[in-house]
C-alpha positions as CSV (number, residue, x, y, z in Angstrom):
1,P,133.4,-21.8,85.6
2,R,135.4,-23.2,88.6
3,W,138.9,-21.9,87.6
4,G,138.0,-18.4,86.6
5,K,135.2,-15.9,86.1
6,M,133.0,-14.8,83.2
7,V,134.2,-11.1,82.9
8,A,131.7,-10.2,80.2
9,P,129.2,-12.2,78.0
10,G,131.3,-14.8,76.2
11,I,134.6,-13.7,77.8
12,Y,136.2,-16.0,80.3
13,G,139.1,-14.8,82.6
14,P,140.9,-17.8,84.0
15,N,142.5,-17.6,87.4
16,H,146.2,-16.8,87.1
17,Q,149.1,-15.3,89.1
18,H,152.0,-13.0,88.3
19,F,155.3,-13.2,90.2
20,F,157.9,-10.5,90.0
21,N,161.3,-10.5,91.7
22,F,163.6,-7.5,91.9
23,R,167.1,-6.6,93.0
24,L,167.2,-2.8,93.4
25,D,170.2,-0.5,93.7
26,M,168.8,2.0,96.2
27,S,171.7,4.3,95.7
28,I,171.0,5.0,92.1
29,D,170.1,8.7,92.7
30,G,172.3,9.1,95.8
31,A,172.3,8.0,99.4
32,G,169.2,10.0,100.3
33,N,166.6,7.5,99.0
34,S,163.8,6.2,101.2
35,V,161.6,3.1,100.8
36,Y,158.0,3.2,101.8
37,E,155.6,0.3,102.3
38,V,152.2,1.3,101.0
39,D,148.9,-0.4,102.1
40,S,145.4,0.3,101.0
41,V,143.2,0.6,104.1
42,P,139.6,1.6,104.8
43,E,139.0,5.4,105.2
44,P,138.8,5.6,109.1
45,D,136.5,8.6,109.3
46,P,132.8,7.5,109.2
47,A,131.7,10.9,108.0
48,L,133.9,10.5,104.9
49,N,133.0,6.8,104.5
50,P,129.3,6.4,105.3
51,H,129.0,3.3,103.0
52,R,132.3,1.8,104.3
53,N,133.6,1.3,100.7
54,A,136.2,4.1,100.5
55,W,139.9,3.5,101.0
56,I,143.1,5.4,101.4
57,T,146.8,4.5,101.1
58,K,149.0,4.4,104.2
59,D,152.7,4.9,103.7
60,T,155.1,3.4,106.3
61,L,158.8,4.2,106.1
62,V,161.1,1.2,106.0
63,A,163.7,2.8,108.3
64,S,166.6,0.4,107.9
65,E,168.0,-2.5,105.8
66,A,167.3,-4.7,108.8
67,E,163.6,-3.9,108.4
68,G,163.7,-4.3,104.7
69,A,162.7,-8.0,104.6
70,R,159.0,-7.6,104.0
71,D,156.0,-9.7,103.2
72,W,153.4,-8.9,100.7
73,N,150.0,-8.4,102.3
74,W,147.1,-9.9,100.2
75,S,144.4,-8.1,102.1
76,T,145.9,-4.6,101.6
77,G,147.4,-4.8,98.1
78,R,150.7,-3.9,99.6
79,Y,153.4,-2.4,97.4
80,W,156.6,-0.4,97.9
81,K,157.8,2.9,96.5
82,V,161.2,4.4,96.4
83,A,161.5,8.2,97.0
84,N,164.4,10.6,96.8
85,P,163.4,13.8,98.6
């Protein structure tokens, strides 16, 4: 089918999207919270990834509110996590 995929015999999964919006209070557990941008990237070590199908997650600290305006990256499945060390 043009607008979806057959996910099993007799079961059609139509193309669809989900959109989520959030306003977060980053001080909920105190001022020591950190926000990390997490991307899924290929495992860089060829010895650990001989078939080039293994991936790892790479955490990048969002260091300031000025850096906080971020874009979602379709190719890495980007998401964000909030941590309170």
